N, C-alpha and C positions, 0 to 999 in steps of 0.2 A: 516751444513756439511752433506755431502751424502757419506756414506762408504758401499762398497761393501764387503761381506765376502764370500770367495770361500772355500767350504768344499770339502776334498779330501779322505773322509772315509764314506763308506756305513752302518757303523754300526750306528743303530737308537739311541743307548744310547749316542754316541759322538755327534751326530747331535743335538738332545736335549739339550744336556749339552752346547754346544756352543751357541745355541739359548738363553738358560737362561742366560749366561755369557754376551752376546751382549745386552740383554734386560736391565741386571743390570748395565752395563757400560755405555751405550749410551742412550737407549730409554728413561729410568725412568729419567734421568737426562735432558732430552730434548736437549742433545748437537748434535745429529746426527740422520738422517734417514737412516735405514739399509736396505740393499737388499741382500739376499743370493742367489749364485749360487753354485748348487751342481755338481761340475765338474765331479766327479766319476760316476755319472748317465747321463752324456752327456749334462746336463745343465751348458753349459760352457760360461765364460765370452768372449765377443769380443770387437773390439774397438767400433763397432757400438753400443752395447747395454749398454756400461758402459761410453760413452762419458759425460754422465750428472754427473759422480761421481768426487770427489774430491781425494779419497783414496780407496785404495783395501787392505784388509788383507787376505793373502792365508794362510791356516792353515795346520796342521800336518795331518799324517795318519798311519795306520799299514801297508801300501802298502809300497814297496821298489821301489825307483827309477829305479833300475835295471830291474824291470819287464817290463818296456818300454810299457805299455798298450797304446791303441789307445787315449784314453782320456787324458794321460800324455803327449802324443806328441802334442795333440791340445792345452793343457794347455801350455806347453812349447812355442808354437808359439805364444800364446797370449803374454806370458811375453816378447818376443823378440819384438813383436809389440809396447810394451810400453815405449821402448827405448826413442822416441821423444815425449812422450805424457805429457800432464799437469797433468796425474794422478800419485799420489804417491803410490808405492807398498811397503807393508812390508810383507815378505814372512817368514813363522816359520816352523821350523822342517823340515819335509818332502819337503815343498815348498821352503825352503832355499837350499836344496839339488837340486831339480828341476831347480830352476831359475839359479843357478850356473851351472849346467851342460848345459843349454840352451845357456848359454853366454861363453861356451868353458871350463868351469871347468870339474874336474874329481871327481867322487863320488865313494868311495870304502868302504868296511867294514873296521871300525876303529880298531886300534892296541889295544885297551883296550876292545873291545868285545862290548857286549851290556852295554851301559852306562845309569844308571838310578840314579836318586838322585838330588843333587844341587852341584853346583860347583862355585868357584870364578872366575869370567870372567874379565880379565884385558885389559883394553883399551891401544892400542898403540898410539904413536905419529905420526901424519901424517898431512900434510899440506891440504889433501884432505878430511878429516873428515867433516861430515856434520856441520853446524854452532854450533848448540847446543852442540853436543859431543865435537867439537874443544875447546869450552870456557870451559866446564868442565874439560877436560883433561889439559889444560893449568893452569887452576886454581889449580888443584892438583900438577902439577909439580912445581909451585912456593912454594907450601906448602912441597915440597919434599915427596910427597905421589903419590902413582899411583891411578888412578880412577878404582875402582872395583865394579862389581855388582854381587850379589849372586843370580843364576837363576836356574830354574829345568831344568833336562835333561831327555830325554828318546829317545835313537836312537840306532840302530845296524850299520846303514851306516852313513858316513859323507863326507864331501866335503875334498879331499886330496889335490888338487891344484886349483887354480884360473884361470879363462879365462883371456884373455888381457883386460885391462882397469879396472879390478875389484880391489879394494883396502881393504885390510885386516884391520878391525877395532878393533878386540878385540880376544883374545885367552884364553883357560884354560889349566890346566894341562892334562886333560883327552881327549881334542879336540882342535888341534892348530887352526882351522879355525872356529870361533865361531860366528862372526858378520862380514857382509862384505857389503861394499858399492858398489853394482854391477853396478850401474849407478847413475847418480846424483839424480834421483827419484825413485831408487830401493835399499831398505835396507833388507838384509837377516839375520836371527838369527837361529843358530841351537837349541837354548834353548827354553823354553816354558813360556815366560812372560804371556801368556794367561790363564795358569792353576794355581790352588792352590795346596799346598801340599796334601790336603785331596783328591781332585779330582785326583791326580797322584796316591795315594794309592788305593783309592776306585775302579779305573777303570783300569789303565795300571798295577799296581802291581797284582791285582786279575787275570786279563786275562792272564798275563804272567805266573802266577803261575798254573793256569789251563792248560795251554800249555806245562808245565813242563821245562820251561826256566830257572827257578831258583832253586838253593839250599836254605834251611833254612837259612844257615849262610850269605848268599848273601843278603836275604830278610832283615835280622836284620841290616846288614850293610848300606843298602839303606835306612832303617827308620832311622838310626843315622845321614845319611847325610841330 
């Protein structure tokens, strides 16, 4: 399998962190060949330079979608071009917001403010869920249980409404639009399945504290989550 990784943040600590994660998850196991596209510095994926890939994972960022930078516009256009492609796209956090905005959704600051920690994310029943999700949801429904995942969160903005054709897959108490089937080959997630609790605390928590975004009590509450 050939996978493209799109980075959306120029912080070198994050870039090296993701390279380490991808090396551990894919390269060492021999499951995939990895290529990086650093969108934030103009190294953008295009239909032409990604046609050999099977899938793309587009990552999070400290940037806001509302900044509407040139590279964000270019990346959005690439997401739109993937609609009829053989390539599967998984868009996480910032990229989840960007791809939904590209397909007609709306992104705003969330009602809960800066969301950090972990949340129980509950899957919805839908005939348009990807096959594996659909089977999991149906299995839990038969057992009179809801399918839930506990996933890590770190975001200030969120998708507040979906574009035409997008399907809501899962929600949480702090974020209504958590997972979206944007198109048959495009899945987006507000959460961070790509990070561990340690990385969240070491990098995001520390950076947020340095910027004065957190009170001590808020930091303690996030550690409990």
